N, CA, C and O atoms as a printed pandas DataFrame, in Angstrom:
     atom_number atom_name residue_name chain_id  residue_number  x_coord  y_coord  z_coord
0              1         N          MET        A               1    6.630    5.902  -20.365
1              2        CA          MET        A               1    5.648    6.132  -19.329
2              3         C          MET        A               1    5.813    5.057  -18.254
3              4         O          MET        A               1    5.932    3.870  -18.560
4              5         N          GLU        A               2    5.820    5.490  -16.998
5              6        CA          GLU        A               2    5.984    4.559  -15.882
6              7         C          GLU        A               2    4.629    3.944  -15.538
7              8         O          GLU        A               2    3.620    4.644  -15.449
8              9         N          THR        A               3    4.624    2.636  -15.349
9             10        CA          THR        A               3    3.402    1.945  -14.967
10            11         C          THR        A               3    3.530    1.437  -13.540
11            12         O          THR        A               3    4.605    1.499  -12.943
12            13         N          VAL        A               4    2.431    0.936  -13.000
13            14        CA          VAL        A               4    2.450    0.388  -11.651
14            15         C          VAL        A               4    3.441   -0.759  -11.561
15            16         O          VAL        A               4    4.081   -0.938  -10.525
16            17         N          ARG        A               5    3.578   -1.529  -12.612
17            18        CA          ARG        A               5    4.525   -2.646  -12.616
18            19         C          ARG        A               5    5.966   -2.176  -12.456
19            20         O          ARG        A               5    6.810   -2.923  -11.962
20            21         N          ASP        A               6    6.252   -0.946  -12.868
21            22        CA          ASP        A               6    7.609   -0.413  -12.778
22            23         C          ASP        A               6    7.959    0.059  -11.376
23            24         O          ASP        A               6    9.131    0.272  -11.066
24            25         N          GLN        A               7    6.958    0.223  -10.532
25            26        CA          GLN        A               7    7.182    0.713   -9.183
26            27         C          GLN        A               7    7.382   -0.461   -8.230
27            28         O          GLN        A               7    6.704   -1.480   -8.360
28            29         N          PRO        A               8    8.301   -0.332   -7.277
29            30        CA          PRO        A               8    8.499   -1.415   -6.313
30            31         C          PRO        A               8    7.288   -1.549   -5.405
31            32         O          PRO        A               8    6.595   -0.570   -5.128
32            33         N          LEU        A               9    7.040   -2.769   -4.944
33            34        CA          LEU        A               9    5.940   -3.024   -4.018
34            35         C          LEU        A               9    6.307   -2.651   -2.589
35            36         O          LEU        A               9    5.433   -2.366   -1.770
36            37         N          ALA        A              10    7.600   -2.655   -2.292
37            38        CA          ALA        A              10    8.077   -2.352   -0.943
38            39         C          ALA        A              10    9.445   -1.683   -1.034
39            40         O          ALA        A              10   10.166   -1.808   -2.024
40            41         N          TYR        A              11    9.774   -0.966    0.047
41            42        CA          TYR        A              11   11.042   -0.240    0.108
42            43         C          TYR        A              11   11.820   -0.625    1.356
43            44         O          TYR        A              11   11.232   -0.815    2.421
44            45         N          ARG        A              12   13.122   -0.738    1.233
45            46        CA          ARG        A              12   13.982   -0.801    2.412
46            47         C          ARG        A              12   13.978    0.592    3.033
47            48         O          ARG        A              12   13.619    1.564    2.369
48            49         N          ILE        A              13   14.366    0.696    4.271
49            50        CA          ILE        A              13   14.346    1.980    4.969
50            51         C          ILE        A              13   15.169    3.032    4.226
51            52         O          ILE        A              13   14.716    4.165    4.065
52            53         N          ASP        A              14   16.359    2.676    3.775
53            54        CA          ASP        A              14   17.206    3.664    3.098
54            55         C          ASP        A              14   16.564    4.172    1.811
55            56         O          ASP        A              14   16.682    5.354    1.487
56            57         N          VAL        A              15   15.895    3.304    1.083
57            58        CA          VAL        A              15   15.237    3.708   -0.156
58            59         C          VAL        A              15   13.988    4.531    0.154
59            60         O          VAL        A              15   13.718    5.522   -0.526
60            61         N          ALA        A              16   13.222    4.133    1.175
61            62        CA          ALA        A              16   12.048    4.912    1.587
62            63         C          ALA        A              16   12.467    6.323    1.987
63            64         O          ALA        A              16   11.763    7.289    1.696
64            65         N          ALA        A              17   13.605    6.439    2.651
65            66        CA          ALA        A              17   14.114    7.758    3.027
66            67         C          ALA        A              17   14.434    8.583    1.785
67            68         O          ALA        A              17   14.137    9.776    1.740
68            69         N          GLN        A              18   15.027    7.965    0.795
69            70        CA          GLN        A              18   15.369    8.681   -0.444
70            71         C          GLN        A              18   14.125    9.145   -1.187
71            72         O          GLN        A              18   14.057   10.298   -1.612
72            73         N          VAL        A              19   13.146    8.273   -1.349
73            74        CA          VAL        A              19   11.976    8.633   -2.167
74            75         C          VAL        A              19   11.052    9.614   -1.464
75            76         O          VAL        A              19   10.302   10.331   -2.127
76            77         N          THR        A              20   11.088    9.661   -0.126
77            78        CA          THR        A              20   10.215   10.581    0.601
78            79         C          THR        A              20   10.911   11.865    1.010
79            80         O          THR        A              20   10.254   12.880    1.240
80            81         N          GLY        A              21   12.228   11.833    1.105
81            82        CA          GLY        A              21   12.964   12.986    1.601
82            83         C          GLY        A              21   13.020   13.030    3.117
83            84         O          GLY        A              21   13.554   13.978    3.693
84            85         N          LEU        A              22   12.472   12.012    3.768
85            86        CA          LEU        A              22   12.525   11.914    5.223
86            87         C          LEU        A              22   13.800   11.196    5.631
87            88         O          LEU        A              22   14.361   10.428    4.850
88            89         N          GLY        A              23   14.253   11.440    6.834
89            90        CA          GLY        A              23   15.457   10.768    7.320
90            91         C          GLY        A              23   15.156    9.357    7.802
91            92         O          GLY        A              23   14.020    9.032    8.147
92            93         N          ARG        A              24   16.178    8.537    7.819
93            94        CA          ARG        A              24   16.037    7.163    8.321
94            95         C          ARG        A              24   15.557    7.165    9.771
95            96         O          ARG        A              24   14.688    6.379   10.150
96            97         N          THR        A              25   16.134    8.057   10.574
97            98        CA          THR        A              25   15.749    8.127   11.984
98            99         C          THR        A              25   14.273    8.473   12.115
99           100         O          THR        A              25   13.568    7.879   12.931
100          101         N          THR        A              26   13.805    9.416   11.332
101          102        CA          THR        A              26   12.389    9.793   11.353
102          103         C          THR        A              26   11.518    8.602   11.007
103          104         O          THR        A              26   10.512    8.359   11.673
104          105         N          LEU        A              27   11.883    7.862    9.983
105          106        CA          LEU        A              27   11.093    6.694    9.593
106          107         C          LEU        A              27   11.055    5.664   10.718
107          108         O          LEU        A              27    9.992    5.133   11.039
108          109         N          TYR        A              28   12.197    5.384   11.308
109          110        CA          TYR        A              28   12.224    4.426   12.418
110          111         C          TYR        A              28   11.393    4.927   13.604
111          112         O          TYR        A              28   10.710    4.137   14.256
112          113         N          GLU        A              29   11.446    6.226   13.886
113          114        CA          GLU        A              29   10.648    6.778   14.979
114          115         C          GLU        A              29    9.153    6.639   14.697
115          116         O          GLU        A              29    8.380    6.313   15.598
116          117         N          GLU        A              30    8.750    6.880   13.473
117          118        CA          GLU        A              30    7.340    6.758   13.098
118          119         C          GLU        A              30    6.872    5.302   13.154
119          120         O          GLU        A              30    5.731    5.021   13.523
120          121         N          ILE        A              31    7.751    4.397   12.791
121          122        CA          ILE        A              31    7.434    2.967   12.900
122          123         C          ILE        A              31    7.248    2.603   14.367
123          124         O          ILE        A              31    6.273    1.945   14.729
124          125         N          LYS        A              32    8.179    3.029   15.206
125          126        CA          LYS        A              32    8.115    2.726   16.639
126          127         C          LYS        A              32    6.865    3.317   17.280
127          128         O          LYS        A              32    6.275    2.708   18.172
128          129         N          ALA        A              33    6.457    4.512   16.825
129          130        CA          ALA        A              33    5.280    5.191   17.373
130          131         C          ALA        A              33    3.972    4.604   16.843
131          132         O          ALA        A              33    2.890    4.979   17.295
132          133         N          GLY        A              34    4.076    3.682   15.883
133          134        CA          GLY        A              34    2.875    3.071   15.328
134          135         C          GLY        A              34    2.205    3.895   14.240
135          136         O          GLY        A              34    1.094    3.577   13.816
136          137         N          GLN        A              35    2.865    4.939   13.789
137          138        CA          GLN        A              35    2.312    5.792   12.740
138          139         C          GLN        A              35    2.552    5.235   11.334
139          140         O          GLN        A              35    1.804    5.538   10.404
140          141         N          LEU        A              36    3.597    4.422   11.189
141          142        CA          LEU        A              36    3.988    3.874    9.894
142          143         C          LEU        A              36    4.187    2.373   10.043
143          144         O          LEU        A              36    4.965    1.924   10.884
144          145         N          ARG        A              37    3.488    1.607    9.230
145          146        CA          ARG        A              37    3.614    0.150    9.287
146          147         C          ARG        A              37    4.874   -0.300    8.563
147          148         O          ARG        A              37    5.229    0.234    7.513
148          149         N          ALA        A              38    5.534   -1.277    9.134
149          150        CA          ALA        A              38    6.711   -1.885    8.522
150          151         C          ALA        A              38    6.730   -3.346    8.931
151          152         O          ALA        A              38    6.055   -3.751    9.877
152          153         N          THR        A              39    7.506   -4.123    8.211
153          154        CA          THR        A              39    7.627   -5.537    8.527
154          155         C          THR        A              39    9.065   -5.973    8.323
155          156         O          THR        A              39    9.844   -5.292    7.656
156          157         N          LYS        A              40    9.403   -7.096    8.894
157          158        CA          LYS        A              40   10.749   -7.658    8.733
158          159         C          LYS        A              40   10.671   -8.827    7.755
159          160         O          LYS        A              40    9.794   -9.685    7.862
160          161         N          VAL        A              41   11.577   -8.847    6.824
161          162        CA          VAL        A              41   11.726   -9.963    5.896
162          163         C          VAL        A              41   13.194  -10.358    5.914
163          164         O          VAL        A              41   14.063   -9.608    5.469
164          165         N          ARG        A              42   13.451  -11.554    6.439
165          166        CA          ARG        A              42   14.830  -12.049    6.559
166          167         C          ARG        A              42   15.737  -11.045    7.262
167          168         O          ARG        A              42   16.879  -10.827    6.858
168          169         N          GLY        A              43   15.204  -10.442    8.320
169          170        CA          GLY        A              43   15.992   -9.519    9.128
170          171         C          GLY        A              43   16.070   -8.106    8.596
171          172         O          GLY        A              43   16.679   -7.245    9.231
172          173         N          ARG        A              44   15.477   -7.847    7.460
173          174        CA          ARG        A              44   15.517   -6.512    6.863
174          175         C          ARG        A              44   14.160   -5.844    7.049
175          176         O          ARG        A              44   13.126   -6.461    6.794
176          177         N          THR        A              45   14.154   -4.603    7.485
177          178        CA          THR        A              45   12.909   -3.855    7.651
178          179         C          THR        A              45   12.477   -3.316    6.298
179          180         O          THR        A              45   13.252   -2.667    5.596
180          181         N          ILE        A              46   11.218   -3.596    5.938
181          182        CA          ILE        A              46   10.674   -3.061    4.687
182          183         C          ILE        A              46    9.348   -2.372    4.966
183          184         O          ILE        A              46    8.646   -2.691    5.926
184          185         N          ILE        A              47    9.030   -1.429    4.111
185          186        CA          ILE        A              47    7.761   -0.709    4.184
186          187         C          ILE        A              47    7.055   -0.918    2.850
187          188         O          ILE        A              47    7.611   -0.622    1.792
188          189         N          LEU        A              48    5.842   -1.423    2.905
189          190        CA          LEU        A              48    5.062   -1.586    1.680
190          191         C          LEU        A              48    4.763   -0.219    1.083
191          192         O          LEU        A              48    4.517    0.743    1.810
192          193         N          ARG        A              49    4.785   -0.137   -0.234
193          194        CA          ARG        A              49    4.499    1.125   -0.922
194          195         C          ARG        A              49    3.143    1.672   -0.483
195          196         O          ARG        A              49    3.002    2.873   -0.256
196          197         N          SER        A              50    2.151    0.801   -0.364
197          198        CA          SER        A              50    0.807    1.246    0.028
198          199         C          SER        A              50    0.803    1.831    1.437
199          200         O          SER        A              50    0.098    2.807    1.697
200          201         N          ASP        A              51    1.581    1.248    2.352
201          202        CA          ASP        A              51    1.663    1.782    3.719
202          203         C          ASP        A              51    2.387    3.124    3.735
203          204         O          ASP        A              51    2.007    4.023    4.486
204          205         N          LEU        A              52    3.414    3.265    2.923
205          206        CA          LEU        A              52    4.146    4.527    2.853
206          207         C          LEU        A              52    3.259    5.625    2.275
207          208         O          LEU        A              52    3.260    6.752    2.770
208          209         N          GLU        A              53    2.502    5.299    1.229
209          210        CA          GLU        A              53    1.592    6.275    0.633
210          211         C          GLU        A              53    0.502    6.678    1.622
211          212         O          GLU        A              53    0.163    7.857    1.725
212          213         N          ALA        A              54   -0.046    5.711    2.346
213          214        CA          ALA        A              54   -1.086    6.010    3.335
214          215         C          ALA        A              54   -0.536    6.915    4.430
215          216         O          ALA        A              54   -1.205    7.860    4.849
216          217         N          TYR        A              55    0.672    6.632    4.893
217          218        CA          TYR        A              55    1.310    7.460    5.917
218          219         C          TYR        A              55    1.490    8.894    5.414
219          220         O          TYR        A              55    1.162    9.845    6.124
220          221         N          LEU        A              56    2.003    9.052    4.207
221          222        CA          LEU        A              56    2.228   10.388    3.657
222          223         C          LEU        A              56    0.910   11.128    3.457
223          224         O          LEU        A              56    0.850   12.341    3.661
224          225         N          ASN        A              57   -0.140   10.424    3.064
225          226        CA          ASN        A              57   -1.456   11.050    2.921
226          227         C          ASN        A              57   -1.980   11.534    4.268
227          228         O          ASN        A              57   -2.570   12.610    4.356
228          229         N          ARG        A              58   -1.765   10.739    5.320
229          230        CA          ARG        A              58   -2.180   11.157    6.662
230          231         C          ARG        A              58   -1.372   12.380    7.107
231          232         O          ARG        A              58   -1.914   13.277    7.755
232          233         N          CYS        A              59   -0.101   12.421    6.770
233          234        CA          CYS        A              59    0.735   13.580    7.115
234          235         C          CYS        A              59    0.197   14.830    6.404
235          236         O          CYS        A              59    0.073   15.894    7.011
236          237         N          ALA        A              60   -0.115   14.688    5.126
237          238        CA          ALA        A              60   -0.619   15.817    4.355
238          239         C          ALA        A              60   -1.960   16.317    4.885
239          240         O          ALA        A              60   -2.272   17.504    4.792
240          241         N          ALA        A              61   -2.743   15.405    5.440
241          242        CA          ALA        A              61   -4.055   15.764    5.991
242          243         C          ALA        A              61   -3.933   16.297    7.416
243          244         O          ALA        A              61   -4.934   16.691    8.016
244          245         N          GLY        A              62   -2.729   16.313    7.959
245          246        CA          GLY        A              62   -2.514   16.815    9.308
246          247         C          GLY        A              62   -2.878   15.835   10.386
247          248         O          GLY        A              62   -3.041   16.218   11.544
248          249         N          GLU        A              63   -3.011   14.559   10.024
249          250        CA          GLU        A              63   -3.391   13.542   10.996
250          251         C          GLU        A              63   -2.208   12.972   11.767
251          252         O          GLU        A              63   -2.402   12.297   12.778
252          253         N          VAL        A              64   -0.996   13.230   11.310
253          254        CA          VAL        A              64    0.212   12.746   11.979
254          255         C          VAL        A              64    0.941   13.946   12.542
255          256         O          VAL        A              64    1.219   14.910   11.828
256          257         N          ALA        A              65    1.247   13.882   13.814
257          258        CA          ALA        A              65    1.925   15.029   14.462
258          259         C          ALA        A              65    3.399   15.036   14.161
259          260         O          ALA        A              65    4.119   15.922   14.621
């Protein structure tokens, strides 16, 4: 059984694209548009799992165009 400890706290863009099925370009566009929060750590863009989940929930609710 998978627990919260087994899940990563943050994703690199390429991994976020894999787990969501969205393209890298789409993710970068959503970040640029302010729809998806991301941060830089040592030059690498990462998305917190909680921010990715919140974004996907807003998409499902029709709040993101």
